[in-house]
Biopython code that builds the backbone (N, CA, C, O; Angstrom):
import numpy as np
from Bio.PDB.StructureBuilder import StructureBuilder

atoms = [
    (1, "MET", "N", (0.766, -1.166, 0.090)),
    (1, "MET", "CA", (0.106, -0.362, -0.454)),
    (1, "MET", "C", (0.523, 1.121, -0.130)),
    (1, "MET", "O", (0.374, 1.417, 1.056)),
    (2, "GLN", "N", (1.020, 2.117, -0.953)),
    (2, "GLN", "CA", (1.217, 3.202, -1.033)),
    (2, "GLN", "C", (0.259, 4.698, -1.586)),
    (2, "GLN", "O", (-0.565, 4.856, -2.487)),
    (3, "ILE", "N", (0.902, 5.710, -0.452)),
    (3, "ILE", "CA", (-0.405, 6.579, -0.772)),
    (3, "ILE", "C", (0.250, 7.677, -2.031)),
    (3, "ILE", "O", (1.176, 8.405, -1.673)),
    (4, "VAL", "N", (-0.214, 7.772, -3.396)),
    (4, "VAL", "CA", (0.482, 8.331, -4.166)),
    (4, "VAL", "C", (-0.161, 9.546, -4.498)),
    (4, "VAL", "O", (0.091, 10.032, -5.601)),
    (5, "TYR", "N", (-0.842, 10.045, -3.838)),
    (5, "TYR", "CA", (-1.763, 11.399, -3.677)),
    (5, "TYR", "C", (-2.364, 12.081, -2.960)),
    (5, "TYR", "O", (-3.530, 11.687, -2.956)),
    (6, "ASP", "N", (-2.226, 12.936, -2.308)),
    (6, "ASP", "CA", (-3.027, 13.245, -0.673)),
    (6, "ASP", "C", (-2.936, 15.167, -1.132)),
    (6, "ASP", "O", (-2.035, 15.788, -1.696)),
    (7, "SER", "N", (-4.145, 15.589, -0.645)),
    (7, "SER", "CA", (-4.854, 17.066, -0.715)),
    (7, "SER", "C", (-5.826, 16.879, 0.707)),
    (7, "SER", "O", (-6.092, 16.076, 1.601)),
    (8, "GLN", "N", (-6.004, 17.662, 0.419)),
    (8, "GLN", "CA", (-7.401, 18.248, 1.729)),
    (8, "GLN", "C", (-8.402, 17.587, 1.014)),
    (8, "GLN", "O", (-9.127, 16.991, 1.810)),
    (9, "ASN", "N", (-8.814, 17.409, -0.334)),
    (9, "ASN", "CA", (-9.801, 17.061, -0.720)),
    (9, "ASN", "C", (-9.819, 15.406, -0.907)),
    (9, "ASN", "O", (-10.694, 14.667, -0.455)),
    (10, "TYR", "N", (-8.950, 15.096, -1.482)),
    (10, "TYR", "CA", (-8.852, 13.852, -2.533)),
    (10, "TYR", "C", (-7.403, 12.831, -1.861)),
    (10, "TYR", "O", (-6.385, 13.418, -1.494)),
    (11, "HIS", "N", (-7.512, 11.318, -1.783)),
    (11, "HIS", "CA", (-6.019, 10.931, -1.668)),
    (11, "HIS", "C", (-6.504, 9.997, -2.652)),
    (11, "HIS", "O", (-7.656, 9.755, -3.013)),
    (12, "VAL", "N", (-5.295, 9.477, -3.048)),
    (12, "VAL", "CA", (-4.999, 8.363, -3.829)),
    (12, "VAL", "C", (-4.122, 7.104, -3.465)),
    (12, "VAL", "O", (-2.928, 7.392, -3.381)),
    (13, "ILE", "N", (-4.482, 5.505, -3.180)),
    (13, "ILE", "CA", (-3.901, 4.466, -2.508)),
    (13, "ILE", "C", (-3.585, 3.590, -3.403)),
    (13, "ILE", "O", (-4.453, 3.020, -4.065)),
    (14, "GLU", "N", (-1.949, 3.296, -3.589)),
    (14, "GLU", "CA", (-2.158, 1.845, -4.948)),
    (14, "GLU", "C", (-1.304, 1.149, -3.611)),
    (14, "GLU", "O", (-0.385, 1.425, -2.839)),
    (15, "TYR", "N", (-2.877, -0.622, -4.090)),
    (15, "TYR", "CA", (-2.014, -1.477, -3.776)),
    (15, "TYR", "C", (-1.343, -2.315, -4.999)),
    (15, "TYR", "O", (-1.859, -3.187, -5.699)),
    (16, "SER", "N", (0.346, -1.620, -5.043)),
    (16, "SER", "CA", (0.977, -2.564, -5.644)),
    (16, "SER", "C", (0.962, -3.997, -5.484)),
    (16, "SER", "O", (0.273, -4.571, -4.641)),
    (17, "GLY", "N", (1.581, -4.455, -6.144)),
    (17, "GLY", "CA", (1.447, -6.164, -6.520)),
    (17, "GLY", "C", (-0.205, -7.127, -6.923)),
    (17, "GLY", "O", (-0.295, -8.343, -7.097)),
    (18, "ILE", "N", (-1.015, -6.387, -6.964)),
    (18, "ILE", "CA", (-2.720, -6.044, -7.117)),
    (18, "ILE", "C", (-3.353, -5.610, -7.992)),
    (18, "ILE", "O", (-4.518, -5.970, -8.166)),
    (19, "ASP", "N", (-2.743, -4.718, -8.774)),
    (19, "ASP", "CA", (-3.323, -3.823, -9.278)),
    (19, "ASP", "C", (-4.400, -3.105, -8.765)),
    (19, "ASP", "O", (-5.424, -2.932, -9.426)),
    (20, "GLY", "N", (-4.237, -2.641, -7.550)),
    (20, "GLY", "CA", (-5.418, -2.039, -7.418)),
    (20, "GLY", "C", (-5.490, -0.507, -6.419)),
    (20, "GLY", "O", (-4.866, -0.161, -5.416)),
    (21, "PHE", "N", (-6.295, -0.004, -7.042)),
    (21, "PHE", "CA", (-6.317, 1.822, -6.525)),
    (21, "PHE", "C", (-7.751, 2.447, -5.936)),
    (21, "PHE", "O", (-8.903, 2.569, -6.351)),
    (22, "GLU", "N", (-7.170, 2.699, -4.995)),
    (22, "GLU", "CA", (-8.259, 3.143, -4.024)),
    (22, "GLU", "C", (-8.369, 4.923, -4.112)),
    (22, "GLU", "O", (-7.314, 5.484, -3.813)),
    (23, "VAL", "N", (-9.128, 5.521, -4.359)),
    (23, "VAL", "CA", (-9.869, 7.167, -4.764)),
    (23, "VAL", "C", (-10.814, 7.636, -3.688)),
    (23, "VAL", "O", (-12.001, 7.309, -3.697)),
    (24, "THR", "N", (-10.345, 8.312, -2.870)),
    (24, "THR", "CA", (-11.426, 8.845, -1.590)),
    (24, "THR", "C", (-11.475, 10.122, -1.786)),
    (24, "THR", "O", (-10.450, 10.772, -1.992)),
    (25, "ASN", "N", (-12.847, 10.736, -1.742)),
    (25, "ASN", "CA", (-13.109, 11.737, -1.400)),
    (25, "ASN", "C", (-13.262, 12.544, 0.089)),
    (25, "ASN", "O", (-14.242, 12.709, 0.816)),
    (26, "ASN", "N", (-12.347, 12.818, 0.167)),
    (26, "ASN", "CA", (-12.428, 13.106, 2.147)),
    (26, "ASN", "C", (-13.774, 14.255, 2.247)),
    (26, "ASN", "O", (-13.929, 13.994, 3.440)),
    (27, "SER", "N", (-14.323, 14.780, 2.113)),
    (27, "SER", "CA", (-15.317, 15.917, 2.004)),
    (27, "SER", "C", (-16.788, 14.789, 2.029)),
    (27, "SER", "O", (-17.495, 14.894, 3.031)),
    (28, "ALA", "N", (-17.073, 14.100, 1.316)),
    (28, "ALA", "CA", (-17.750, 13.379, 0.813)),
    (28, "ALA", "C", (-17.648, 12.421, 1.991)),
    (28, "ALA", "O", (-18.460, 12.509, 2.913)),
    (29, "HIS", "N", (-16.771, 11.594, 1.995)),
    (29, "HIS", "CA", (-16.124, 9.921, 2.627)),
    (29, "HIS", "C", (-16.893, 9.384, 2.656)),
    (29, "HIS", "O", (-17.711, 8.939, 3.461)),
    (30, "ALA", "N", (-16.497, 9.380, 0.904)),
    (30, "ALA", "CA", (-16.644, 8.396, -0.060)),
    (30, "ALA", "C", (-15.671, 7.887, -0.721)),
    (30, "ALA", "O", (-14.936, 8.703, -1.276)),
    (31, "CYS", "N", (-15.379, 6.556, -0.865)),
    (31, "CYS", "CA", (-14.396, 6.060, -2.362)),
    (31, "CYS", "C", (-14.821, 5.090, -3.434)),
    (31, "CYS", "O", (-15.946, 4.605, -3.553)),
    (32, "ALA", "N", (-13.579, 4.829, -4.339)),
    (32, "ALA", "CA", (-14.208, 4.046, -5.102)),
    (32, "ALA", "C", (-12.650, 3.176, -4.832)),
    (32, "ALA", "O", (-11.642, 3.622, -4.284)),
    (33, "TYR", "N", (-12.878, 1.778, -5.435)),
    (33, "TYR", "CA", (-11.693, 0.834, -5.792)),
    (33, "TYR", "C", (-12.150, 0.224, -6.694)),
    (33, "TYR", "O", (-13.090, -0.564, -6.803)),
    (34, "PHE", "N", (-10.922, 0.916, -7.812)),
    (34, "PHE", "CA", (-10.742, -0.352, -9.136)),
    (34, "PHE", "C", (-9.445, -1.222, -8.832)),
    (34, "PHE", "O", (-8.661, -1.153, -7.885)),
    (35, "HIS", "N", (-9.472, -2.047, -9.919)),
    (35, "HIS", "CA", (-8.636, -3.391, -9.564)),
    (35, "HIS", "C", (-8.599, -3.809, -11.255)),
    (35, "HIS", "O", (-9.354, -3.415, -12.145)),
    (36, "GLY", "N", (-7.808, -4.450, -11.313)),
    (36, "GLY", "CA", (-7.199, -5.556, -12.253)),
    (36, "GLY", "C", (-7.170, -4.246, -13.785)),
    (36, "GLY", "O", (-6.325, -3.356, -13.683)),
    (37, "PRO", "N", (-8.201, -4.235, -15.226)),
    (37, "PRO", "CA", (-7.628, -3.437, -16.034)),
    (37, "PRO", "C", (-7.898, -2.018, -15.532)),
    (37, "PRO", "O", (-6.945, -1.261, -15.347)),
    (38, "VAL", "N", (-9.145, -1.627, -15.304)),
    (38, "VAL", "CA", (-9.666, -0.457, -14.715)),
    (38, "VAL", "C", (-8.580, 0.147, -14.119)),
    (38, "VAL", "O", (-8.186, 1.268, -14.442)),
    (39, "ALA", "N", (-7.774, -0.944, -12.755)),
    (39, "ALA", "CA", (-6.427, 0.342, -12.303)),
    (39, "ALA", "C", (-5.986, 0.218, -12.835)),
    (39, "ALA", "O", (-5.855, 1.441, -12.887)),
    (40, "VAL", "N", (-5.083, -0.284, -13.944)),
    (40, "VAL", "CA", (-4.062, -0.197, -14.598)),
    (40, "VAL", "C", (-4.341, 1.017, -15.902)),
    (40, "VAL", "O", (-3.308, 1.555, -16.299)),
    (41, "ALA", "N", (-5.460, 1.399, -16.473)),
    (41, "ALA", "CA", (-5.748, 1.851, -16.617)),
    (41, "ALA", "C", (-6.023, 3.651, -16.195)),
    (41, "ALA", "O", (-5.833, 4.735, -16.747)),
    (42, "PHE", "N", (-6.664, 3.064, -14.672)),
    (42, "PHE", "CA", (-6.267, 4.550, -14.416)),
    (42, "PHE", "C", (-5.011, 5.183, -13.891)),
    (42, "PHE", "O", (-4.772, 6.388, -13.963)),
    (43, "ARG", "N", (-4.284, 4.339, -13.395)),
    (43, "ARG", "CA", (-2.846, 4.314, -13.303)),
    (43, "ARG", "C", (-2.377, 5.308, -14.384)),
    (43, "ARG", "O", (-2.208, 6.521, -14.266)),
    (44, "ASP", "N", (-2.229, 4.624, -15.325)),
    (44, "ASP", "CA", (-1.189, 4.955, -16.520)),
    (44, "ASP", "C", (-1.620, 6.402, -16.728)),
    (44, "ASP", "O", (-0.746, 7.261, -16.843)),
    (45, "ASN", "N", (-3.281, 6.819, -16.799)),
    (45, "ASN", "CA", (-4.184, 8.642, -16.757)),
    (45, "ASN", "C", (-3.373, 9.393, -15.611)),
    (45, "ASN", "O", (-2.817, 10.483, -15.749)),
    (46, "PHE", "N", (-3.391, 8.932, -14.924)),
    (46, "PHE", "CA", (-3.100, 9.670, -13.163)),
    (46, "PHE", "C", (-1.188, 9.980, -13.726)),
    (46, "PHE", "O", (-0.666, 11.095, -13.703)),
    (47, "ALA", "N", (-0.670, 9.039, -14.055)),
    (47, "ALA", "CA", (0.712, 9.129, -14.765)),
    (47, "ALA", "C", (0.835, 10.128, -15.508)),
    (47, "ALA", "O", (1.564, 11.090, -15.269)),
    (48, "LYS", "N", (0.102, 9.977, -16.511)),
    (48, "LYS", "CA", (0.379, 11.136, -17.580)),
    (48, "LYS", "C", (-0.147, 12.696, -16.639)),
    (48, "LYS", "O", (0.484, 13.631, -16.145)),
    (49, "PHE", "N", (-1.387, 12.396, -16.721)),
    (49, "PHE", "CA", (-1.565, 13.868, -15.988)),
    (49, "PHE", "C", (-0.808, 14.251, -15.452)),
    (49, "PHE", "O", (-0.093, 15.083, -16.010)),
    (50, "ILE", "N", (-0.412, 13.705, -13.484)),
    (50, "ILE", "CA", (0.688, 14.452, -12.806)),
    (50, "ILE", "C", (2.345, 14.451, -13.747)),
    (50, "ILE", "O", (3.206, 15.327, -13.663)),
    (51, "ALA", "N", (2.379, 13.668, -14.278)),
    (51, "ALA", "CA", (3.502, 14.177, -15.043)),
    (51, "ALA", "C", (3.958, 15.987, -16.087)),
    (51, "ALA", "O", (5.031, 16.461, -16.459)),
    (52, "GLU", "N", (2.752, 16.389, -16.184)),
    (52, "GLU", "CA", (2.267, 17.445, -16.215)),
    (52, "GLU", "C", (2.739, 18.812, -14.966)),
    (52, "GLU", "O", (2.990, 20.012, -15.083)),
    (53, "ASN", "N", (2.699, 18.151, -14.173)),
    (53, "ASN", "CA", (3.240, 18.897, -13.008)),
    (53, "ASN", "C", (2.179, 19.805, -12.672)),
    (53, "ASN", "O", (2.608, 20.913, -12.349)),
    (54, "PRO", "N", (0.708, 19.667, -12.642)),
    (54, "PRO", "CA", (-0.118, 19.847, -12.313)),
    (54, "PRO", "C", (-0.320, 20.919, -11.243)),
    (54, "PRO", "O", (0.709, 20.875, -10.568)),
    (55, "SER", "N", (-1.312, 22.073, -10.637)),
    (55, "SER", "CA", (-1.286, 22.491, -9.368)),
    (55, "SER", "C", (-2.304, 21.347, -9.024)),
    (55, "SER", "O", (-2.897, 20.633, -9.833)),
    (56, "VAL", "N", (-2.417, 21.314, -7.083)),
    (56, "VAL", "CA", (-3.007, 20.647, -6.280)),
    (56, "VAL", "C", (-4.601, 21.031, -7.002)),
    (56, "VAL", "O", (-4.901, 19.890, -7.354)),
    (57, "ASP", "N", (-5.376, 21.600, -7.285)),
    (57, "ASP", "CA", (-6.203, 22.568, -7.832)),
    (57, "ASP", "C", (-6.800, 21.941, -8.883)),
    (57, "ASP", "O", (-8.016, 21.936, -9.075)),
    (58, "SER", "N", (-5.807, 21.298, -9.720)),
    (58, "SER", "CA", (-6.271, 20.803, -11.067)),
    (58, "SER", "C", (-6.015, 19.353, -10.791)),
    (58, "SER", "O", (-6.615, 18.494, -11.438)),
    (59, "VAL", "N", (-5.306, 19.098, -10.027)),
    (59, "VAL", "CA", (-5.561, 17.498, -10.192)),
    (59, "VAL", "C", (-6.771, 16.810, -8.562)),
    (59, "VAL", "O", (-6.680, 15.716, -8.005)),
    (60, "ASP", "N", (-7.547, 17.714, -8.312)),
    (60, "ASP", "CA", (-7.997, 17.546, -7.061)),
    (60, "ASP", "C", (-9.553, 17.819, -8.322)),
    (60, "ASP", "O", (-10.558, 17.226, -7.929)),
    (61, "GLU", "N", (-9.705, 18.452, -9.396)),
    (61, "GLU", "CA", (-10.630, 18.559, -10.162)),
    (61, "GLU", "C", (-10.294, 17.032, -11.146)),
    (61, "GLU", "O", (-11.308, 16.336, -11.124)),
    (62, "PHE", "N", (-9.597, 16.628, -11.652)),
    (62, "PHE", "CA", (-8.813, 15.292, -12.612)),
    (62, "PHE", "C", (-10.072, 14.101, -11.445)),
    (62, "PHE", "O", (-11.110, 13.561, -11.826)),
    (63, "LEU", "N", (-9.468, 14.048, -10.106)),
    (63, "LEU", "CA", (-9.959, 13.172, -9.244)),
    (63, "LEU", "C", (-11.581, 13.213, -9.067)),
    (63, "LEU", "O", (-12.332, 12.254, -8.892)),
    (64, "GLY", "N", (-11.955, 14.808, -9.176)),
    (64, "GLY", "CA", (-13.310, 14.905, -8.818)),
    (64, "GLY", "C", (-14.302, 14.246, -10.015)),
    (64, "GLY", "O", (-15.513, 14.035, -9.954)),
    (65, "GLY", "N", (-13.443, 14.015, -11.032)),
    (65, "GLY", "CA", (-14.497, 13.210, -12.558)),
    (65, "GLY", "C", (-14.501, 11.789, -11.779)),
    (65, "GLY", "O", (-14.967, 10.871, -12.454)),
    (66, "PHE", "N", (-14.156, 11.520, -10.752)),
    (66, "PHE", "CA", (-14.126, 9.852, -10.233)),
    (66, "PHE", "C", (-15.661, 10.288, -9.255)),
    (66, "PHE", "O", (-16.022, 9.486, -8.393)),
    (67, "ASP", "N", (-16.206, 11.161, -9.409)),
    (67, "ASP", "CA", (-16.903, 11.692, -7.699)),
    (67, "ASP", "C", (-17.956, 9.925, -7.779)),
    (67, "ASP", "O", (-18.124, 9.075, -6.904)),
    (68, "SER", "N", (-18.360, 9.979, -8.957)),
    (68, "SER", "CA", (-20.035, 9.296, -8.942)),
    (68, "SER", "C", (-19.809, 7.968, -8.728)),
    (68, "SER", "O", (-20.701, 7.172, -8.433)),
    (69, "LEU", "N", (-18.031, 7.542, -8.936)),
    (69, "LEU", "CA", (-17.570, 6.185, -8.661)),
    (69, "LEU", "C", (-17.382, 5.817, -7.423)),
    (69, "LEU", "O", (-17.179, 4.661, -7.052)),
    (70, "MET", "N", (-17.454, 6.973, -6.608)),
    (70, "MET", "CA", (-17.362, 6.617, -5.045)),
    (70, "MET", "C", (-18.801, 6.712, -4.742)),
    (70, "MET", "O", (-19.576, 7.634, -4.995)),
    (71, "ASN", "N", (-19.031, 5.494, -4.105)),
    (71, "ASN", "CA", (-20.317, 4.833, -3.407)),
    (71, "ASN", "C", (-19.648, 4.577, -2.301)),
    (71, "ASN", "O", (-20.092, 5.401, -1.503)),
    (72, "LEU", "N", (-18.559, 3.705, -1.566)),
    (72, "LEU", "CA", (-17.942, 2.896, -1.165)),
    (72, "LEU", "C", (-18.096, 3.990, 0.448)),
    (72, "LEU", "O", (-17.141, 4.767, 0.449)),
    (73, "PRO", "N", (-18.872, 4.174, 1.526)),
    (73, "PRO", "CA", (-18.527, 4.818, 2.507)),
    (73, "PRO", "C", (-16.956, 4.799, 3.167)),
    (73, "PRO", "O", (-16.385, 3.715, 3.052)),
    (74, "THR", "N", (-16.358, 5.658, 3.704)),
    (74, "THR", "CA", (-15.457, 5.586, 4.262)),
    (74, "THR", "C", (-15.915, 5.423, 6.056)),
    (74, "THR", "O", (-16.933, 5.850, 6.600)),
    (75, "VAL", "N", (-14.742, 4.644, 6.681)),
    (75, "VAL", "CA", (-15.256, 4.427, 7.826)),
    (75, "VAL", "C", (-14.190, 5.008, 8.653)),
    (75, "VAL", "O", (-13.155, 5.291, 8.051)),
    (76, "LEU", "N", (-14.243, 5.268, 10.054)),
    (76, "LEU", "CA", (-12.752, 5.353, 10.406)),
    (76, "LEU", "C", (-13.114, 3.960, 11.626)),
    (76, "LEU", "O", (-14.126, 3.510, 12.164)),
    (77, "HIS", "N", (-11.505, 3.632, 11.644)),
    (77, "HIS", "CA", (-11.952, 2.293, 12.878)),
    (77, "HIS", "C", (-10.965, 2.537, 14.268)),
    (77, "HIS", "O", (-11.065, 1.783, 15.235)),
]
sb = StructureBuilder()
sb.init_structure("model")
sb.init_model(0)
sb.init_chain("A")
sb.init_seg("    ")
for serial, (resi, resn, name, xyz) in enumerate(atoms, 1):
    if name == "N":
        sb.init_residue(resn, " ", resi, " ")
    sb.init_atom(name, np.array(xyz, "f"), 0.0, 1.0, " ", f" {name:<3s}", serial, name[0])
structure = sb.get_structure()
């Protein structure tokens, strides 16, 4: 498990070895989990986007495009 992005609004965790990504909207307390080919596509697109050196607001806007998929509630243990 590796945090690949963290801001006030979103964070992205990569589960290497199993091709998994968790994207969390902190303000909505919701997340999405991508696995397999979808996770690979997300990783590739996110890496291309990050390579352009975007601002935090731009990254948050990019991740906001996945908000409709974030239907898993986040729970504190």
